[in-house]
VEXPAKE-675797 format. One record per residue (C-alpha): residue in one letter; z, x, y. Coordinates in steps of 0.001 Angstrom, whole numbers, plus 500000, padded with zeros to 6 digits. Layout:
// VEXPAKE-675797
aZXY...
END
This chain:
// VEXPAKE-675797
m194235858316235767a197173858860233370e196993861705230918y197211860872227335p198895863812225533e199227862310222058h195595861035222126d194537864660222959k196354865939220103m195212863269217717h191587863889218884l192049867740218135i192951867088214184k190620864083213630n188468865872211299k191109867483209340s193215864243209392q189962862184208137i189166864641205320i192865864710203946g192841860783204289e189619860483202236f191030862774199553l194091860685199443e192024857707198868w190055859219196298l192917860359194324v194164856819194060e190534855388193345k189540857984190820y192841858692188943g195546856089190171i197386859051191780v200224858011194288f203131859863195842a206270858851193887h209711860109192991y212708859300190725p215717858265192778e219107859631192042n220684858097189127n217686855904188404d215061856217185633f212604854191187435i209732855814189683e209885854721193346e207220855319195922f209307857662198521p209228857295201104y206729854371201321k204523855176204202r200921854095205008k198511856829204742e198159857025208746q201969857479208872w202060860550206459l199235861919208330a200635861578211562e203980863060210613f202108866200209168f200080866562212203n203138865807214467i201520862807216187d204003860264217738l202639856845216673n204961855136219114e203693857441221724i199971856592220800e200850852894221215n202281853509224599e199332855337225678k197231852729224466q199102850117226437t198676852202229514m194936852676229117l194593849001228713k196575848516231898e194258850665233778l191352849079232667r192399845747233476e193454847078237172k189940848324237495t188196845236236605q190350843129239069
END
């Protein structure tokens, strides 16, 4: 059976990540607060950089989402092989 280091890391930070994610959702729902900035030479606010909440959290906790997907594909392959 393969090892899944990114999933292991994700499991270790799950509770912290969930609390931060809920807080970010609460800010938007309660106060309409979103992360934004003024780009150089522009007076209009833009979300910067635009990312899904999951992407922000993964970056903060140093989780590689591409590697998570690779590990998921490996898990699925192993499951298929076991059931054949």
